[in-house]
Every structure is written in structure tokens, then in C-alpha cells.
BALOBA-1460 file (C-alpha; in Angstrom, 3 decimals):
// residues 317
<rec num="1" residu="m" x="0.000" y="0.000" z="0.000"/>
<rec num="2" residu="a" x="2.832" y="2.372" z="0.852"/>
<rec num="3" residu="m" x="4.445" y="1.686" z="-2.509"/>
<rec num="4" residu="i" x="1.154" y="2.432" z="-4.315"/>
<rec num="5" residu="l" x="0.781" y="5.747" z="-2.458"/>
<rec num="6" residu="a" x="4.380" y="6.673" z="-3.238"/>
<rec num="7" residu="l" x="3.906" y="5.940" z="-6.936"/>
<rec num="8" residu="a" x="0.595" y="7.857" z="-6.912"/>
<rec num="9" residu="a" x="2.309" y="10.914" z="-5.398"/>
<rec num="10" residu="q" x="5.072" y="10.720" z="-8.006"/>
<rec num="11" residu="g" x="2.510" y="10.379" z="-10.807"/>
<rec num="12" residu="l" x="0.613" y="13.364" z="-9.409"/>
<rec num="13" residu="q" x="3.776" y="15.461" z="-9.577"/>
<rec num="14" residu="m" x="4.339" y="14.393" z="-13.217"/>
<rec num="15" residu="a" x="0.782" y="15.444" z="-14.132"/>
<rec num="16" residu="f" x="1.110" y="18.617" z="-12.039"/>
<rec num="17" residu="v" x="4.146" y="19.961" z="-13.911"/>
<rec num="18" residu="l" x="2.647" y="18.989" z="-17.267"/>
<rec num="19" residu="a" x="-0.553" y="20.914" z="-16.524"/>
<rec num="20" residu="l" x="1.114" y="23.931" z="-14.893"/>
<rec num="21" residu="s" x="3.851" y="24.691" z="-17.444"/>
<rec num="22" residu="p" x="1.593" y="26.307" z="-20.153"/>
<rec num="23" residu="l" x="-0.041" y="28.405" z="-17.426"/>
<rec num="24" residu="l" x="3.366" y="29.829" z="-16.463"/>
<rec num="25" residu="i" x="3.889" y="30.900" z="-20.087"/>
<rec num="26" residu="g" x="0.430" y="32.498" z="-20.196"/>
<rec num="27" residu="f" x="0.973" y="34.257" z="-16.875"/>
<rec num="28" residu="t" x="4.329" y="35.682" z="-17.978"/>
<rec num="29" residu="r" x="2.845" y="36.984" z="-21.250"/>
<rec num="30" residu="k" x="-0.081" y="38.546" z="-19.371"/>
<rec num="31" residu="v" x="2.169" y="40.302" z="-16.847"/>
<rec num="32" residu="k" x="4.441" y="41.596" z="-19.616"/>
<rec num="33" residu="a" x="1.443" y="42.986" z="-21.483"/>
<rec num="34" residu="r" x="0.059" y="44.640" z="-18.331"/>
<rec num="35" residu="l" x="3.431" y="46.216" z="-17.544"/>
<rec num="36" residu="l" x="3.426" y="47.649" z="-21.075"/>
<rec num="37" residu="r" x="-0.139" y="48.957" z="-20.540"/>
<rec num="38" residu="r" x="-1.668" y="46.477" z="-22.973"/>
<rec num="39" residu="q" x="-4.564" y="44.052" z="-22.469"/>
<rec num="40" residu="g" x="-2.538" y="41.008" z="-23.451"/>
<rec num="41" residu="p" x="-3.699" y="37.481" z="-24.360"/>
<rec num="42" residu="p" x="-5.841" y="35.408" z="-21.961"/>
<rec num="43" residu="l" x="-4.060" y="33.349" z="-19.312"/>
<rec num="44" residu="l" x="-5.252" y="30.120" z="-20.937"/>
<rec num="45" residu="q" x="-4.132" y="31.082" z="-24.462"/>
<rec num="46" residu="p" x="-1.136" y="28.648" z="-24.438"/>
<rec num="47" residu="y" x="-3.557" y="25.737" z="-23.796"/>
<rec num="48" residu="r" x="-5.733" y="26.882" z="-26.718"/>
<rec num="49" residu="d" x="-2.653" y="27.140" z="-28.958"/>
<rec num="50" residu="l" x="-1.602" y="23.598" z="-28.055"/>
<rec num="51" residu="v" x="-5.094" y="22.213" z="-28.789"/>
<rec num="52" residu="r" x="-5.197" y="24.108" z="-32.094"/>
<rec num="53" residu="l" x="-1.813" y="22.730" z="-33.132"/>
<rec num="54" residu="m" x="-2.798" y="19.187" z="-32.146"/>
<rec num="55" residu="r" x="-5.776" y="19.401" z="-34.519"/>
<rec num="56" residu="k" x="-3.723" y="20.615" z="-37.473"/>
<rec num="57" residu="e" x="-2.210" y="18.409" z="-40.144"/>
<rec num="58" residu="v" x="1.497" y="17.603" z="-39.921"/>
<rec num="59" residu="i" x="3.403" y="18.802" z="-42.983"/>
<rec num="60" residu="l" x="6.880" y="17.355" z="-43.436"/>
<rec num="61" residu="a" x="9.704" y="18.414" z="-45.734"/>
<rec num="62" residu="e" x="10.505" y="15.925" z="-48.498"/>
<rec num="63" residu="n" x="14.017" y="15.294" z="-47.196"/>
<rec num="64" residu="a" x="13.019" y="14.977" z="-43.523"/>
<rec num="65" residu="s" x="14.423" y="11.790" z="-41.985"/>
<rec num="66" residu="w" x="13.116" y="9.613" z="-39.148"/>
<rec num="67" residu="l" x="15.135" y="11.772" z="-36.745"/>
<rec num="68" residu="f" x="13.098" y="14.866" z="-37.642"/>
<rec num="69" residu="r" x="9.850" y="12.990" z="-36.896"/>
<rec num="70" residu="a" x="11.116" y="11.358" z="-33.695"/>
<rec num="71" residu="a" x="12.947" y="14.393" z="-32.237"/>
<rec num="72" residu="p" x="9.835" y="16.176" z="-30.825"/>
<rec num="73" residu="y" x="8.853" y="13.104" z="-28.804"/>
<rec num="74" residu="l" x="12.426" y="12.518" z="-27.598"/>
<rec num="75" residu="i" x="12.718" y="16.184" z="-26.549"/>
<rec num="76" residu="f" x="9.357" y="16.016" z="-24.788"/>
<rec num="77" residu="a" x="10.170" y="12.755" z="-22.964"/>
<rec num="78" residu="t" x="13.585" y="13.848" z="-21.673"/>
<rec num="79" residu="t" x="12.297" y="17.274" z="-20.604"/>
<rec num="80" residu="w" x="9.225" y="15.834" z="-18.888"/>
<rec num="81" residu="v" x="11.313" y="13.313" z="-16.938"/>
<rec num="82" residu="a" x="13.751" y="16.043" z="-15.846"/>
<rec num="83" residu="t" x="10.895" y="18.358" z="-14.791"/>
<rec num="84" residu="a" x="9.006" y="15.602" z="-12.970"/>
<rec num="85" residu="l" x="12.132" y="14.533" z="-11.043"/>
<rec num="86" residu="t" x="12.693" y="18.036" z="-9.664"/>
<rec num="87" residu="p" x="10.869" y="18.413" z="-6.311"/>
<rec num="88" residu="t" x="7.932" y="20.814" z="-6.526"/>
<rec num="89" residu="f" x="5.525" y="20.378" z="-3.585"/>
<rec num="90" residu="a" x="7.141" y="17.428" z="-1.742"/>
<rec num="91" residu="t" x="10.505" y="15.804" z="-1.109"/>
<rec num="92" residu="g" x="11.308" y="12.134" z="-0.712"/>
<rec num="93" residu="l" x="8.935" y="10.899" z="-3.433"/>
<rec num="94" residu="a" x="9.294" y="7.460" z="-5.036"/>
<rec num="95" residu="f" x="11.902" y="8.537" z="-7.612"/>
<rec num="96" residu="s" x="13.659" y="11.135" z="-5.458"/>
<rec num="97" residu="w" x="16.815" y="8.991" z="-5.557"/>
<rec num="98" residu="a" x="16.985" y="9.810" z="-9.281"/>
<rec num="99" residu="a" x="16.367" y="13.552" z="-8.760"/>
<rec num="100" residu="d" x="20.045" y="14.280" z="-9.125"/>
<rec num="101" residu="l" x="21.443" y="17.562" z="-10.442"/>
<rec num="102" residu="i" x="23.873" y="15.738" z="-12.736"/>
<rec num="103" residu="v" x="21.092" y="13.512" z="-14.119"/>
<rec num="104" residu="i" x="18.866" y="16.533" z="-14.788"/>
<rec num="105" residu="t" x="21.747" y="18.366" z="-16.498"/>
<rec num="106" residu="a" x="22.381" y="15.313" z="-18.678"/>
<rec num="107" residu="l" x="18.681" y="15.012" z="-19.607"/>
<rec num="108" residu="l" x="18.544" y="18.674" z="-20.616"/>
<rec num="109" residu="g" x="21.733" y="18.229" z="-22.648"/>
<rec num="110" residu="s" x="20.153" y="15.263" z="-24.450"/>
<rec num="111" residu="a" x="17.048" y="17.306" z="-25.291"/>
<rec num="112" residu="r" x="19.257" y="20.096" z="-26.648"/>
<rec num="113" residu="l" x="21.158" y="17.599" z="-28.821"/>
<rec num="114" residu="f" x="17.932" y="16.204" z="-30.332"/>
<rec num="115" residu="l" x="16.656" y="19.744" z="-31.020"/>
<rec num="116" residu="a" x="19.904" y="20.837" z="-32.689"/>
<rec num="117" residu="l" x="20.013" y="17.687" z="-34.843"/>
<rec num="118" residu="a" x="16.376" y="18.187" z="-35.874"/>
<rec num="119" residu="g" x="17.138" y="21.796" z="-36.808"/>
<rec num="120" residu="m" x="19.883" y="20.656" z="-39.193"/>
<rec num="121" residu="d" x="18.059" y="17.586" z="-40.513"/>
<rec num="122" residu="v" x="16.010" y="19.211" z="-43.291"/>
<rec num="123" residu="g" x="18.988" y="21.288" z="-44.451"/>
<rec num="124" residu="t" x="17.423" y="24.759" z="-44.363"/>
<rec num="125" residu="s" x="19.550" y="27.817" z="-43.652"/>
<rec num="126" residu="f" x="17.340" y="28.894" z="-40.729"/>
<rec num="127" residu="g" x="17.647" y="25.509" z="-39.040"/>
<rec num="128" residu="g" x="21.419" y="25.481" z="-39.484"/>
<rec num="129" residu="i" x="21.770" y="28.996" z="-38.074"/>
<rec num="130" residu="g" x="19.602" y="28.170" z="-35.046"/>
<rec num="131" residu="s" x="21.423" y="24.898" z="-34.347"/>
<rec num="132" residu="s" x="24.877" y="26.460" z="-34.605"/>
<rec num="133" residu="r" x="23.851" y="29.283" z="-32.255"/>
<rec num="134" residu="e" x="22.298" y="26.808" z="-29.819"/>
<rec num="135" residu="i" x="25.489" y="24.731" z="-29.663"/>
<rec num="136" residu="m" x="27.635" y="27.863" z="-29.294"/>
<rec num="137" residu="f" x="25.520" y="29.064" z="-26.346"/>
<rec num="138" residu="a" x="25.557" y="25.569" z="-24.816"/>
<rec num="139" residu="s" x="29.366" y="25.565" z="-24.784"/>
<rec num="140" residu="f" x="29.131" y="28.397" z="-22.214"/>
<rec num="141" residu="a" x="25.910" y="27.467" z="-20.431"/>
<rec num="142" residu="e" x="26.778" y="23.842" z="-19.607"/>
<rec num="143" residu="p" x="30.134" y="24.625" z="-17.892"/>
<rec num="144" residu="a" x="28.359" y="27.370" z="-15.908"/>
<rec num="145" residu="m" x="25.670" y="24.873" z="-14.888"/>
<rec num="146" residu="l" x="28.343" y="22.377" z="-13.798"/>
<rec num="147" residu="m" x="29.977" y="25.082" z="-11.631"/>
<rec num="148" residu="i" x="26.593" y="25.625" z="-9.962"/>
<rec num="149" residu="v" x="26.246" y="21.866" z="-9.424"/>
<rec num="150" residu="f" x="29.726" y="21.725" z="-7.835"/>
<rec num="151" residu="i" x="28.946" y="24.617" z="-5.475"/>
<rec num="152" residu="v" x="25.601" y="23.192" z="-4.365"/>
<rec num="153" residu="s" x="26.919" y="19.639" z="-3.969"/>
<rec num="154" residu="l" x="29.954" y="20.761" z="-1.948"/>
<rec num="155" residu="i" x="27.778" y="22.785" z="0.422"/>
<rec num="156" residu="a" x="24.971" y="20.234" z="0.809"/>
<rec num="157" residu="g" x="27.182" y="17.143" z="0.577"/>
<rec num="158" residu="s" x="25.042" y="15.603" z="-2.168"/>
<rec num="159" residu="t" x="23.739" y="16.229" z="-5.675"/>
<rec num="160" residu="e" x="20.336" y="14.746" z="-4.807"/>
<rec num="161" residu="l" x="17.781" y="17.548" z="-4.784"/>
<rec num="162" residu="s" x="15.784" y="16.292" z="-1.799"/>
<rec num="163" residu="v" x="18.986" y="16.223" z="0.285"/>
<rec num="164" residu="v" x="19.921" y="19.718" z="-0.940"/>
<rec num="165" residu="a" x="16.476" y="21.076" z="0.001"/>
<rec num="166" residu="n" x="16.617" y="19.468" z="3.468"/>
<rec num="167" residu="h" x="20.115" y="20.889" z="4.001"/>
<rec num="168" residu="m" x="18.872" y="24.374" z="3.134"/>
<rec num="169" residu="l" x="15.949" y="24.003" z="5.531"/>
<rec num="170" residu="s" x="18.155" y="22.851" z="8.411"/>
<rec num="171" residu="s" x="21.125" y="25.162" z="7.869"/>
<rec num="172" residu="s" x="21.193" y="28.441" z="9.794"/>
<rec num="173" residu="e" x="24.199" y="29.935" z="7.946"/>
<rec num="174" residu="l" x="24.851" y="29.756" z="4.225"/>
<rec num="175" residu="p" x="28.121" y="30.712" z="2.464"/>
<rec num="176" residu="v" x="28.348" y="33.653" z="0.077"/>
<rec num="177" residu="s" x="29.004" y="31.171" z="-2.743"/>
<rec num="178" residu="f" x="25.298" y="30.351" z="-2.682"/>
<rec num="179" residu="a" x="24.524" y="33.912" z="-3.832"/>
<rec num="180" residu="f" x="26.995" y="33.558" z="-6.722"/>
<rec num="181" residu="a" x="25.346" y="30.252" z="-7.658"/>
<rec num="182" residu="l" x="21.866" y="31.856" z="-7.564"/>
<rec num="183" residu="v" x="22.840" y="34.680" z="-9.954"/>
<rec num="184" residu="a" x="24.689" y="32.252" z="-12.237"/>
<rec num="185" residu="l" x="21.648" y="29.945" z="-12.340"/>
<rec num="186" residu="g" x="19.447" y="32.911" z="-13.280"/>
<rec num="187" residu="i" x="21.749" y="33.752" z="-16.215"/>
<rec num="188" residu="v" x="21.835" y="30.124" z="-17.381"/>
<rec num="189" residu="a" x="18.036" y="29.813" z="-17.060"/>
<rec num="190" residu="i" x="17.431" y="32.932" z="-19.194"/>
<rec num="191" residu="a" x="19.788" y="31.685" z="-21.908"/>
<rec num="192" residu="e" x="18.574" y="28.078" z="-21.895"/>
<rec num="193" residu="n" x="14.935" y="29.145" z="-22.225"/>
<rec num="194" residu="g" x="15.585" y="31.674" z="-24.981"/>
<rec num="195" residu="r" x="14.248" y="34.621" z="-23.009"/>
<rec num="196" residu="v" x="15.066" y="38.323" z="-23.346"/>
<rec num="197" residu="p" x="17.853" y="39.556" z="-23.565"/>
<rec num="198" residu="v" x="19.328" y="36.369" z="-25.108"/>
<rec num="199" residu="d" x="16.426" y="35.562" z="-27.435"/>
<rec num="200" residu="n" x="12.887" y="36.755" z="-28.006"/>
<rec num="201" residu="p" x="10.338" y="33.943" z="-28.418"/>
<rec num="202" residu="a" x="7.796" y="36.431" z="-29.804"/>
<rec num="203" residu="t" x="9.808" y="37.360" z="-32.916"/>
<rec num="204" residu="h" x="10.806" y="35.602" z="-36.138"/>
<rec num="205" residu="l" x="13.742" y="37.731" z="-37.235"/>
<rec num="206" residu="e" x="16.715" y="35.950" z="-38.766"/>
<rec num="207" residu="l" x="19.208" y="38.100" z="-36.872"/>
<rec num="208" residu="t" x="17.790" y="37.161" z="-33.455"/>
<rec num="209" residu="m" x="16.238" y="33.709" z="-33.760"/>
<rec num="210" residu="v" x="17.703" y="30.724" z="-31.922"/>
<rec num="211" residu="h" x="14.973" y="28.396" z="-30.644"/>
<rec num="212" residu="e" x="12.376" y="29.511" z="-33.196"/>
<rec num="213" residu="a" x="14.815" y="28.929" z="-36.069"/>
<rec num="214" residu="m" x="15.298" y="25.280" z="-35.088"/>
<rec num="215" residu="v" x="11.550" y="24.543" z="-34.897"/>
<rec num="216" residu="l" x="10.505" y="26.624" z="-37.908"/>
<rec num="217" residu="e" x="9.895" y="23.531" z="-40.074"/>
<rec num="218" residu="y" x="7.655" y="21.820" z="-37.508"/>
<rec num="219" residu="s" x="3.869" y="21.941" z="-37.705"/>
<rec num="220" residu="g" x="0.807" y="20.322" z="-36.185"/>
<rec num="221" residu="r" x="1.267" y="17.949" z="-33.280"/>
<rec num="222" residu="h" x="5.057" y="17.967" z="-33.694"/>
<rec num="223" residu="l" x="5.161" y="21.719" z="-33.009"/>
<rec num="224" residu="a" x="2.686" y="21.325" z="-30.129"/>
<rec num="225" residu="v" x="4.934" y="18.752" z="-28.453"/>
<rec num="226" residu="v" x="8.037" y="20.933" z="-28.932"/>
<rec num="227" residu="e" x="6.268" y="24.011" z="-27.534"/>
<rec num="228" residu="l" x="5.001" y="22.049" z="-24.517"/>
<rec num="229" residu="a" x="8.526" y="20.781" z="-23.870"/>
<rec num="230" residu="a" x="9.824" y="24.375" z="-24.003"/>
<rec num="231" residu="a" x="7.178" y="25.433" z="-21.455"/>
<rec num="232" residu="m" x="8.161" y="22.560" z="-19.153"/>
<rec num="233" residu="k" x="11.821" y="23.549" z="-19.444"/>
<rec num="234" residu="l" x="11.011" y="27.025" z="-18.134"/>
<rec num="235" residu="l" x="9.059" y="25.513" z="-15.235"/>
<rec num="236" residu="l" x="11.968" y="23.149" z="-14.550"/>
<rec num="237" residu="y" x="14.421" y="26.020" z="-14.054"/>
<rec num="238" residu="v" x="11.925" y="27.797" z="-11.808"/>
<rec num="239" residu="s" x="11.454" y="24.586" z="-9.784"/>
<rec num="240" residu="l" x="15.243" y="24.112" z="-9.545"/>
<rec num="241" residu="t" x="15.669" y="27.643" z="-8.201"/>
<rec num="242" residu="i" x="12.877" y="27.161" z="-5.668"/>
<rec num="243" residu="c" x="14.103" y="23.731" z="-4.556"/>
<rec num="244" residu="i" x="17.747" y="24.761" z="-4.094"/>
<rec num="245" residu="f" x="17.483" y="28.342" z="-2.877"/>
<rec num="246" residu="f" x="13.916" y="28.790" z="-1.551"/>
<rec num="247" residu="p" x="12.743" y="25.345" z="-0.358"/>
<rec num="248" residu="w" x="10.697" y="26.686" z="2.559"/>
<rec num="249" residu="g" x="7.234" y="25.136" z="2.523"/>
<rec num="250" residu="l" x="8.252" y="21.877" z="0.836"/>
<rec num="251" residu="a" x="6.423" y="19.005" z="2.526"/>
<rec num="252" residu="p" x="8.178" y="15.719" z="3.318"/>
<rec num="253" residu="y" x="6.509" y="12.654" z="1.852"/>
<rec num="254" residu="e" x="5.403" y="11.432" z="5.291"/>
<rec num="255" residu="a" x="3.566" y="14.701" z="6.040"/>
<rec num="256" residu="g" x="0.249" y="13.533" z="4.591"/>
<rec num="257" residu="v" x="-2.191" y="14.738" z="1.945"/>
<rec num="258" residu="g" x="-3.156" y="17.986" z="3.698"/>
<rec num="259" residu="a" x="0.422" y="19.172" z="4.090"/>
<rec num="260" residu="m" x="1.168" y="18.289" z="0.479"/>
<rec num="261" residu="a" x="-1.861" y="20.254" z="-0.736"/>
<rec num="262" residu="a" x="-0.724" y="23.294" z="1.278"/>
<rec num="263" residu="s" x="2.794" y="22.868" z="-0.107"/>
<rec num="264" residu="a" x="1.407" y="22.675" z="-3.658"/>
<rec num="265" residu="l" x="-0.425" y="25.982" z="-3.147"/>
<rec num="266" residu="g" x="2.761" y="27.536" z="-1.795"/>
<rec num="267" residu="y" x="4.679" y="26.213" z="-4.810"/>
<rec num="268" residu="v" x="2.157" y="27.778" z="-7.213"/>
<rec num="269" residu="g" x="2.586" y="31.085" z="-5.364"/>
<rec num="270" residu="k" x="6.394" y="30.889" z="-5.706"/>
<rec num="271" residu="v" x="6.052" y="30.094" z="-9.421"/>
<rec num="272" residu="a" x="3.781" y="33.136" z="-9.825"/>
<rec num="273" residu="v" x="6.377" y="35.352" z="-8.129"/>
<rec num="274" residu="a" x="9.099" y="33.927" z="-10.394"/>
<rec num="275" residu="g" x="6.929" y="34.534" z="-13.470"/>
<rec num="276" residu="f" x="6.296" y="38.133" z="-12.396"/>
<rec num="277" residu="l" x="10.009" y="38.786" z="-11.808"/>
<rec num="278" residu="l" x="10.854" y="37.233" z="-15.194"/>
<rec num="279" residu="a" x="8.292" y="39.434" z="-16.961"/>
<rec num="280" residu="l" x="9.536" y="42.533" z="-15.090"/>
<rec num="281" residu="f" x="13.126" y="41.736" z="-16.088"/>
<rec num="282" residu="e" x="12.170" y="41.202" z="-19.731"/>
<rec num="283" residu="v" x="10.282" y="44.479" z="-20.104"/>
<rec num="284" residu="s" x="13.173" y="46.310" z="-18.411"/>
<rec num="285" residu="t" x="15.850" y="44.822" z="-20.663"/>
<rec num="286" residu="a" x="16.566" y="45.177" z="-24.371"/>
<rec num="287" residu="k" x="17.396" y="42.271" z="-26.634"/>
<rec num="288" residu="m" x="21.167" y="42.046" z="-27.000"/>
<rec num="289" residu="r" x="23.058" y="41.216" z="-30.191"/>
<rec num="290" residu="v" x="23.641" y="37.518" z="-30.761"/>
<rec num="291" residu="f" x="27.409" y="37.910" z="-30.704"/>
<rec num="292" residu="r" x="27.215" y="39.474" z="-27.229"/>
<rec num="293" residu="v" x="25.409" y="36.460" z="-25.736"/>
<rec num="294" residu="p" x="28.700" y="34.574" z="-25.066"/>
<rec num="295" residu="n" x="29.772" y="37.549" z="-22.917"/>
<rec num="296" residu="f" x="26.499" y="37.312" z="-20.988"/>
<rec num="297" residu="l" x="26.927" y="33.573" z="-20.449"/>
<rec num="298" residu="g" x="30.619" y="34.083" z="-19.716"/>
<rec num="299" residu="a" x="29.560" y="36.272" z="-16.780"/>
<rec num="300" residu="g" x="27.520" y="33.345" z="-15.447"/>
<rec num="301" residu="l" x="30.486" y="31.006" z="-15.867"/>
<rec num="302" residu="m" x="32.804" y="33.440" z="-14.077"/>
<rec num="303" residu="l" x="30.326" y="33.837" z="-11.216"/>
<rec num="304" residu="g" x="30.232" y="30.054" z="-10.873"/>
<rec num="305" residu="l" x="34.027" y="29.846" z="-10.848"/>
<rec num="306" residu="l" x="34.304" y="32.684" z="-8.314"/>
<rec num="307" residu="g" x="31.737" y="31.017" z="-6.083"/>
<rec num="308" residu="l" x="33.619" y="27.720" z="-6.253"/>
<rec num="309" residu="l" x="36.991" y="29.364" z="-5.517"/>
<rec num="310" residu="l" x="35.482" y="31.353" z="-2.645"/>
<rec num="311" residu="l" x="34.058" y="28.159" z="-1.215"/>
<rec num="312" residu="f" x="37.449" y="26.430" z="-1.289"/>
<rec num="313" residu="v" x="39.233" y="29.475" z="0.181"/>
<rec num="314" residu="s" x="36.708" y="29.863" z="3.013"/>
<rec num="315" residu="r" x="37.012" y="26.178" z="3.895"/>
<rec num="316" residu="s" x="40.808" y="26.266" z="3.989"/>
<rec num="317" residu="l" x="40.923" y="29.215" z="6.421"/>
């Protein structure tokens, strides 16, 4: 019976992140529009877009291979697993042993690889440009992410997210390196999700496109799956930030249904705050030139390195 309840709680978290991720996109768009004194689209517009795309016919390029057709499902599967493993409203769930920062980084890297290969598969210039830019940005973002993983694991003594969250809850003093890791994770999250100032998901200009260029040839249910995976990726980075740096309110698995429901409401509130801050940052910042993005990501990498060095120096004193 305990095993069934544990699996049910894990399945609930998987469904929870799947259902919540389009709402985060809709909320961010709505807040951005309100900050710009516009009405903006309805909160549920991303759900309507996904349903509309699912009903449309899939049109494939003549030279599209099996990889182009399979890539959306591979991207969706790897992203969904990574998002579902990250603790949202409870710790110690059935698969918490697999909720490891290195595993999640590897899953996101796999999804990026499938997306870049799909962008190059049909041989269009837009797809090639988007894939080359994506790989160039990844060469800076992944080392920065690994620096963050090193800092967090050295402080908490583990790369398992439930252990990291419990360490944060029990620790009364945190090193300054944690602040460096938080800023670096924010920079990586903005770049990995193609948000302003790195990319603008609302435009289709050749000079600025990264993510949109890679998925330009997709249509119908393939595009719906890719867009849903992108929404889950944004929610994943928000969940990672909450779990590592703001885990207060997370319920342990043994706490019961009532505590988990209260924790889920608290999690939704934290996600709303993160969405508001993201929208505020985007309307306050201009899109930067593509060739300046490595400098932006380089700042995240340097912050990670500084945090790691500071951690070693403080421990040796």
C-alpha cells in the first residue's frame, strides 16, 4: 500500500508539472502585457494554442528523416522526466533517488542535442543557423551549470535535490558562494529558455532567432509537443531555483495529503512570483546582439568559478 501511495504521489507530480507549465507561459505573457499597458492574451491562451496545433495536419519536408519525426517526442520525454524529477511540492517521493542535479543536467543536454540535430536535418539555412547558435551558447551554459552543481553539492554534501532542500531548511548559515550560484543559475536559465535579452520567443527575425529557427519547419502535433517541452523547461528552471534556494514550505513525503496540498499551493505562489520577476526583467531589458550572448553567459560562468573558488578558500581558512 505504501508503494502504491508513493507511486501515486510521483505520478501526481508528473501530471502537475505537465498541466502547470503552459499556465506559467500564459501568466508571464499577461504580466508583460500589463506592464506595457496592454490588455494582453488570456491566461489560458497557451492551452488553446496547443489544442489548435494538435488538430492541425502535420506537414513534413521531403528530405526529412526519421530523426526529424522522432525528435519532438524525444525532446518532450527527456524534458518531462527532468521536470518531474525536480521536487515541486514534496521531497522524498518514489523517484527522489533519481532527482540528481547531474542527471537533470544530462537530460537537458540530451534534449538540446535532439533539437539541434532536428534543426539541421532538413537542411534549411534557418535551421542550421539556429542549431549552430544553440550549440555555441551551450558551450558556455553547460560549464556554468556544472559550476553551480559543484557549489551546491559541496555545500549540501550531495547532488540529490531532496537532500539539498533538506540541508537548506536545516542550515542556519549559508556561504556567500550560494549567492553567486543563484545569480549564475538565473543567467543560465534565461539563456537556456531563450528569453530576453538572449532571445525573443515572440519574434521571427533571422538576426535574433535561436529556438524559433530550429523549430521553424515543424507543424501540427510535432510543433505542439516541442512548444510544450519548451514550457516545461522554463518551469523546470523555476522549480530548480525554488528547490535549491527557496525550499521553505516543501512538505516531506510522510507529512500527509493535507500538508502536500498546502505545499502545492505555496509552490504555485512561488512560481507566480518567479513569473512576475521574469516578466519585469524582460520588459526592463533590451534584446542584446547575438554575438554578445557569449559575454552574458561568460559572466555566469565566471560567477560560478568565483563562487567555487570562494568556497574552497573559506574552507581552507
